[in-house]
C-alpha positions as a printed Julia matrix, in Angstrom:
431×3 Matrix{Float64}:
  29.91  -33.1    -93.06
  30.0   -31.16   -89.82
  27.23  -28.83   -91.03
  24.94  -31.81   -91.7
  25.6   -33.15   -88.2
  24.82  -29.77   -86.63
  21.59  -29.56   -88.67
  20.35  -32.88   -87.36
  21.25  -32.13   -83.78
  19.77  -28.63   -83.82
  16.55  -29.58   -85.57
  16.01  -32.62   -83.39
  16.74  -30.51   -80.29
  14.21  -27.92   -81.41
  11.49  -30.5    -81.98
  12.18  -32.31   -78.71
  12.5   -29.25   -76.49
   9.59  -27.23   -77.84
   7.18  -29.94   -78.89
   7.93  -33.2    -77.18
   5.73  -32.56   -74.15
   2.81  -31.1    -76.12
   2.91  -33.89   -78.72
   3.24  -36.58   -76.06
   0.37  -35.22   -73.97
  -1.86  -34.72   -77.01
  -1.75  -38.4    -77.91
  -2.08  -39.78   -74.37
  -5.29  -41.35   -73.15
  -6.92  -39.98   -70.01
  -5.4   -42.55   -67.67
  -2.0   -42.23   -69.36
  -2.2   -38.46   -68.91
  -2.93  -38.87   -65.21
   0.05  -41.22   -64.81
   2.22  -38.78   -66.76
   1.28  -35.86   -64.5
   1.81  -37.98   -61.39
   5.32  -38.78   -62.6
   5.97  -35.08   -63.18
   4.73  -34.41   -59.64
   7.38  -36.76   -58.26
  10.06  -34.66   -59.95
   8.59  -31.23   -59.2
   8.31  -30.17   -55.51
   5.85  -27.39   -56.39
   3.14  -29.88   -57.41
   1.14  -30.67   -54.28
  -1.67  -32.78   -55.73
  -3.25  -33.94   -58.97
  -7.05  -34.03   -59.06
  -9.32  -35.66   -59.91
  -9.17  -39.32   -60.91
 -11.51  -42.01   -59.69
  -9.58  -45.23   -59.24
 -12.83  -47.19   -59.42
 -12.9   -46.32   -63.09
 -10.23  -48.96   -63.67
 -12.52  -51.65   -62.32
 -15.5   -50.28   -64.23
 -13.88  -50.12   -67.65
 -10.92  -52.52   -67.56
 -11.49  -55.41   -69.91
 -14.48  -53.99   -71.79
 -14.34  -54.46   -75.54
 -16.04  -52.84   -78.45
 -18.36  -55.02   -80.52
 -17.96  -52.91   -83.63
 -14.21  -53.01   -83.42
 -14.23  -56.8    -83.53
 -14.86  -56.49   -87.26
 -11.28  -55.26   -87.62
  -9.75  -56.49   -84.4
  -6.2   -57.28   -85.5
  -3.52  -54.69   -84.84
  -1.69  -53.37   -87.89
   1.87  -52.13   -87.88
   3.21  -49.15   -89.8
   3.96  -51.15   -92.93
   0.51  -52.73   -93.09
  -1.22  -49.39   -92.54
   0.78  -47.71   -95.32
   0.03  -50.54   -97.75
  -3.66  -50.25   -96.97
  -3.45  -46.52   -97.71
  -2.27  -47.17  -101.25
  -5.91  -47.5   -102.33
  -6.13  -43.7   -102.11
  -3.48  -43.28  -104.79
  -4.2   -43.8   -108.45
  -1.11  -45.67  -109.67
  -1.82  -46.71  -113.28
   1.29  -48.85  -113.81
   1.61  -52.09  -111.83
   5.43  -51.99  -111.92
   5.41  -48.6   -110.19
   2.9   -49.82  -107.62
   5.11  -52.82  -106.84
   8.06  -50.46  -106.48
   6.08  -48.38  -103.98
   5.3   -51.54  -101.99
   9.01  -52.39  -102.01
   9.73  -48.86  -100.8
   7.29  -49.26   -97.9
   9.06  -52.46   -96.85
  12.35  -50.54   -97.01
  11.37  -47.96   -94.39
  12.92  -47.98   -90.94
  10.75  -47.93   -87.82
  10.7   -44.11   -87.84
   9.32  -43.95   -91.39
  12.58  -43.0    -93.12
  13.68  -44.65   -96.37
  16.44  -47.1    -95.41
  17.71  -47.87   -98.9
  19.47  -45.86  -101.61
  17.67  -44.95  -104.81
  20.2   -47.01  -106.77
  19.69  -50.11  -104.64
  15.92  -49.65  -104.86
  16.09  -49.41  -108.66
  18.33  -52.47  -108.9
  16.1   -54.56  -106.63
  12.99  -53.7   -108.66
  14.85  -53.77  -112.0
  13.6   -50.3   -112.86
  15.23  -47.05  -113.92
  16.07  -44.24  -111.48
  13.31  -42.19  -113.15
  10.78  -44.91  -112.32
  12.03  -45.08  -108.73
  11.76  -41.31  -108.37
   8.12  -41.62  -109.47
   7.59  -44.43  -106.95
   9.16  -42.26  -104.25
   6.75  -39.43  -105.02
   3.82  -41.82  -104.5
   5.35  -43.15  -101.27
   5.87  -39.65   -99.91
   2.27  -38.77  -100.75
   1.03  -41.21   -98.08
  -0.05  -40.1    -94.62
   1.4   -39.03   -92.3
   3.43  -36.38   -94.13
   7.16  -37.02   -93.9
   6.89  -40.75   -94.58
   9.55  -41.92   -97.03
  11.96  -39.07   -96.3
  15.67  -39.75   -96.8
  16.85  -37.27   -94.19
  15.52  -35.23   -91.31
  15.69  -32.12   -93.48
  13.58  -33.74   -96.22
  11.16  -35.05   -93.58
  10.54  -31.54   -92.27
  10.27  -30.09   -95.78
   7.65  -32.67   -96.76
   5.57  -31.71   -93.74
   5.98  -28.0    -94.39
   4.89  -28.59   -97.98
   1.63  -30.05   -96.68
   1.14  -26.81   -94.76
   1.77  -24.64   -97.85
   4.93  -23.42   -96.16
   7.63  -24.82   -98.48
   9.76  -21.73   -99.09
  12.67  -21.86  -101.61
  15.08  -20.6    -98.96
  14.56  -23.53   -96.58
  17.77  -25.3    -97.62
  19.8   -22.24   -96.7
  17.81  -21.83   -93.47
  18.53  -25.42   -92.42
  22.21  -25.21   -93.33
  23.11  -21.77   -92.01
  20.45  -20.14   -89.88
  18.62  -22.84   -87.97
  19.32  -20.96   -84.74
  16.7   -18.41   -85.85
  14.07  -21.15   -85.5
  15.47  -22.35   -82.18
  15.45  -18.8    -80.8
  12.11  -17.97   -82.45
  13.69  -14.79   -83.82
  10.85  -13.62   -86.07
  12.32  -10.23   -86.95
  15.74  -11.51   -88.04
  14.17  -14.42   -89.93
  11.88  -12.04   -91.8
  14.72   -9.65   -92.61
  17.17  -12.37   -93.68
  14.8   -13.99   -96.17
  12.75  -10.95   -97.22
   9.42  -12.22   -95.91
   6.86  -10.56   -93.68
   6.84  -10.96   -89.91
   3.55  -12.86   -90.21
   5.11  -15.3    -92.68
   8.13  -15.76   -90.42
   5.91  -16.39   -87.41
   3.82  -18.89   -89.37
   6.96  -20.73   -90.53
   8.23  -21.05   -86.96
   4.81  -22.2    -85.72
   4.5   -24.78   -88.5
   7.97  -26.14   -87.84
   6.85  -26.73   -84.26
   4.08  -28.95   -85.6
   6.46  -31.12   -87.61
   7.21  -34.58   -86.27
  10.82  -35.77   -86.64
   9.79  -39.45   -86.71
   6.51  -39.75   -88.67
   6.58  -43.54   -88.55
   5.92  -43.35   -84.82
   2.51  -41.84   -85.6
   1.53  -45.23   -87.0
   2.67  -47.13   -83.93
   0.52  -50.18   -83.22
   1.11  -50.05   -79.45
  -2.11  -50.05   -77.48
  -2.97  -48.69   -74.05
  -3.11  -50.96   -71.04
  -6.65  -49.91   -70.15
  -9.6   -49.16   -72.39
 -11.0   -46.08   -70.68
 -13.23  -43.57   -72.5
 -12.46  -39.86   -72.64
 -16.12  -38.88   -72.99
 -19.64  -40.24   -73.22
 -22.14  -39.82   -76.06
 -25.72  -40.05   -74.85
 -29.21  -38.87   -75.72
 -30.94  -36.47   -73.36
 -34.24  -34.68   -73.95
 -34.21  -35.84   -77.56
 -30.72  -34.46   -78.3
 -27.36  -36.2    -78.53
 -24.81  -34.81   -76.08
 -21.08  -35.19   -75.54
 -19.87  -35.17   -71.94
 -16.2   -35.46   -70.9
 -15.1   -37.48   -67.89
 -13.15  -35.63   -65.21
 -10.0   -37.72   -65.67
  -9.64  -36.37   -69.2
  -8.13  -33.1    -67.88
  -6.55  -33.5    -64.41
  -6.19  -30.39   -62.26
  -2.77  -29.57   -60.82
  -2.55  -27.97   -57.38
   0.73  -26.23   -56.54
   2.34  -25.3    -53.2
   2.03  -21.52   -53.06
   3.77  -21.49   -49.67
   7.04  -22.6    -51.27
   6.92  -19.75   -53.78
   6.53  -17.23   -50.96
   9.5   -18.54   -48.97
  12.69  -16.48   -48.72
  15.65  -18.48   -49.95
  19.11  -18.16   -51.55
  19.43  -17.05   -55.17
  20.09  -20.57   -56.45
  17.01  -21.92   -54.68
  14.82  -19.12   -56.01
  16.07  -19.77   -59.56
  15.34  -23.49   -59.14
  11.76  -22.85   -58.0
  11.28  -20.36   -60.82
  12.27  -23.02   -63.32
   9.97  -25.57   -61.67
   7.1   -23.07   -61.76
   7.71  -22.59   -65.48
   7.55  -26.38   -65.94
   4.16  -26.48   -64.19
   2.83  -23.64   -66.32
   3.97  -25.37   -69.52
   2.39  -28.61   -68.31
  -0.91  -26.85   -67.58
  -0.88  -25.21   -71.01
  -0.21  -28.55   -72.7
  -3.07  -30.19   -70.79
  -5.38  -27.3    -71.64
  -4.43  -27.52   -75.32
  -5.03  -31.27   -75.29
  -8.47  -30.84   -73.72
  -9.52  -28.05   -76.07
  -8.3   -29.84   -79.2
  -9.82  -33.17   -78.16
 -13.19  -31.54   -77.5
 -13.2   -29.74   -80.86
 -12.27  -32.91   -82.74
 -14.77  -35.14   -80.94
 -17.62  -32.67   -81.45
 -17.01  -32.65   -85.21
 -16.86  -36.44   -85.31
 -19.98  -36.95   -83.19
 -21.98  -34.37   -85.16
 -20.93  -36.0    -88.43
 -21.88  -39.48   -87.19
 -25.17  -38.73   -85.4
 -26.87  -41.2    -87.74
 -24.6   -43.95   -86.43
 -25.62  -43.28   -82.82
 -29.28  -43.35   -83.88
 -29.29  -46.29   -86.3
 -26.02  -48.18   -85.97
 -23.32  -49.22   -88.45
 -25.5   -48.87   -91.53
 -25.65  -45.11   -90.97
 -21.9   -44.49   -90.68
 -20.68  -41.78   -93.06
 -17.27  -41.37   -94.68
 -15.03  -39.1    -92.63
 -11.28  -38.48   -92.92
  -8.59  -36.87   -90.8
  -8.12  -34.27   -93.52
 -11.78  -33.19   -93.36
 -11.47  -32.6    -89.62
  -8.14  -30.82   -90.06
  -9.66  -28.51   -92.67
 -12.65  -27.73   -90.44
 -10.41  -26.77   -87.51
  -7.58  -25.25   -89.55
  -5.12  -27.69   -88.0
  -2.56  -30.05   -89.5
  -3.74  -33.58   -90.2
  -0.97  -34.99   -87.99
  -2.39  -33.0    -85.06
  -5.79  -34.63   -85.59
  -4.17  -38.05   -85.83
  -2.37  -37.55   -82.53
  -5.5   -36.18   -80.89
  -7.61  -39.28   -81.54
  -4.79  -41.78   -80.96
  -5.68  -44.26   -78.17
  -8.96  -42.42   -77.49
 -12.32  -44.09   -76.75
 -15.94  -43.01   -76.39
 -18.59  -44.46   -74.09
 -21.75  -45.08   -76.16
 -25.03  -46.95   -75.79
 -23.39  -49.78   -77.75
 -20.38  -49.96   -75.43
 -16.91  -48.47   -75.53
 -15.92  -47.46   -79.03
 -12.53  -46.53   -80.44
 -12.72  -42.98   -81.84
 -10.8   -44.06   -84.96
 -13.67  -46.39   -85.82
 -15.84  -43.34   -86.53
 -13.43  -42.26   -89.26
 -14.31  -44.36   -92.27
 -13.1   -44.36   -95.85
 -15.47  -43.82   -98.75
 -16.34  -46.91  -100.78
 -16.61  -44.97  -104.02
 -15.55  -41.38  -104.47
 -18.48  -38.99  -104.5
 -21.07  -41.55  -103.36
 -20.94  -40.6    -99.68
 -21.05  -44.22   -98.5
 -18.52  -45.6    -96.03
 -16.65  -48.78   -96.91
 -17.63  -50.44   -93.64
 -21.32  -49.93   -94.48
 -20.95  -51.64   -97.85
 -19.03  -54.47   -96.21
 -21.76  -54.85   -93.61
 -24.39  -55.16   -96.34
 -22.25  -57.67   -98.24
 -22.04  -59.74   -95.08
 -25.81  -59.49   -94.55
 -26.69  -60.38   -98.14
 -24.52  -63.49   -98.01
 -25.91  -64.45   -94.6
 -29.46  -64.38   -96.02
 -28.71  -66.12   -99.33
 -30.1   -69.5   -100.34
 -27.28  -71.84   -99.28
 -28.11  -74.26  -102.08
 -27.56  -71.49  -104.62
 -24.92  -69.04  -103.28
 -24.8   -65.59  -104.85
 -21.97  -64.65  -107.17
 -20.13  -61.38  -106.64
 -22.05  -59.91  -109.56
 -25.38  -60.91  -108.0
 -24.3   -59.36  -104.7
 -23.38  -56.17  -106.58
 -26.85  -56.09  -108.13
 -28.51  -56.55  -104.74
 -26.45  -53.73  -103.27
 -27.7   -51.52  -106.07
 -31.33  -52.65  -105.86
 -31.75  -52.82  -102.09
 -29.45  -50.07  -100.86
 -28.76  -47.87  -103.89
 -25.05  -48.53  -103.49
 -23.1   -48.56  -106.72
 -19.81  -50.44  -106.55
 -17.91  -52.57  -109.04
 -17.99  -56.35  -108.95
 -14.27  -56.44  -108.13
 -14.98  -54.19  -105.14
 -17.54  -56.69  -103.88
 -14.96  -59.44  -104.3
 -12.37  -57.4   -102.39
 -14.76  -56.72   -99.47
 -15.89  -60.35   -99.4
 -12.28  -61.49   -99.15
 -11.58  -58.94   -96.41
 -14.53  -60.42   -94.52
 -12.89  -63.84   -94.98
 -15.93  -65.17   -96.87
 -15.23  -67.78   -99.61
 -16.38  -67.36  -103.2
 -19.82  -68.62  -104.27
 -18.25  -71.73  -105.82
 -16.45  -72.61  -102.6
 -19.57  -71.89  -100.53
 -21.52  -74.22  -102.82
 -18.93  -77.02  -102.5
 -18.95  -76.59   -98.74
 -22.75  -76.93   -98.76
 -22.55  -80.04  -100.96
 -20.05  -81.72   -98.64
 -22.29  -80.93   -95.67
 -25.22  -82.64   -97.45
 -23.1   -85.71   -98.14
C-alpha cells in the first residue's frame, strides 16, 4: 500500500515540477501569458520589466465575437465532448456503445474512471468481458489517458500513444521512479537493458504526459477574446503575422546579479535567475510551437480565407501532430483559447480544425451542414424537401456523397425540423 502511495506522489511531483509551467504557459492566451509573467515578476526581484503589451488592445478586441463560431456557440463540457467523439469509433454492438456512454458519465472531472468494473457491469447488466471491451473503446478516445483507473495506467496509456509502452514500466513505476525524477539516463538504460537514446526518449515522453487528461477538455473560456496573430493578404499572398503580446520580453536587473552579498543571498539570486531562464525558455517554446501549428493550419485552410466556409477542409489534431512530430496533446494545448484576426473577424483557431463528413471524401462536416442549411433555405416552402431529396441535391450540386441518415443527423444538429413538420408549420401559417 505504501509503495502505491509513493508512486502517486513521486509521479505527480515529477509532472508538476518539470512540466507544470511549460504546460500552463503553452495553453495560455496572449493576455493570460502577460498576466502570468507579471505575477511572476511580483515574486521575482530580478525581473525589472515585462515588455511589450498595448493596453489599448483590450478596448480594441474586448467583446468582439466570431460570426462563424455562432454556428456552434454553446460551450461543451468534458462529457459532452467525449460523447461527440464516439462517432470516430466503429462500435458495431449497441449494448457496448451504451456501456461506453455509461463509462463516460462515470468519469471524474480529471478524466479518471470513478466506478469499479464490477459496478459498471452490474449497472449495464453486461459481463465483465463486455465491460472490458467498452473500456478499451473509452480509452481510445482523445485525449490519451481518458478512462484510466489509476495515475500509473493514465501515464501508460499516454506512453502507448507515443509508441513508448515498454514491458518493464510496471517495475519502473513501482521500484525505480526516482530514475525518471533525476533524469538518470545511464542508470535507466543499464537497469532495463535499453539504449541511452531509448532511455532519453522515455524520460522526454513522460514529461509530455498529463496527469489529469480531463482538464484538457475544460470548457472554461478566457475573459478576453484577443487574437494571437493576424491572417491577411498582401501582394497576392496570404501572410501570418503575430502580435507583440504573444511573446512578452522579460528584462532583468543585471545590477543585482553583480552585487556582492552573503552566501545565502547569492544562492537566492541564483535560484531566481534560474526561474527567469526557465520562464524565458517556456515562453520561447510556446511561441515557436504556436507559430509552427498556426502555419500548418493556415496553409491547409487557405481556401477558407479566400472563399469562406464552403472551402474549409478536414483537419485533425493528429494530422498536425504527425507533421510536427509532436504529441497530439501538445497540439491540443497549443491551440487552446487561441484566436486569429481575419478579414471575417476574430476566429477561434479550433474552428479551423474540422472533422471529415465521410472518410476519404475530403469534405469537412461543417461544409456539408452549411449546404444542407442553404438547400433548405432555398426550398419551395409549400413542398419541403425530404432528407433523401436533400441528399440527392448534395450529390448533384456539390458532388458530396453522404447517407440519408447523415443528412438527417446534420439537419437535427442545425435544429431544423423534418420536411413533414416544416410542411405543417407552413400550412398553419397559411390558415
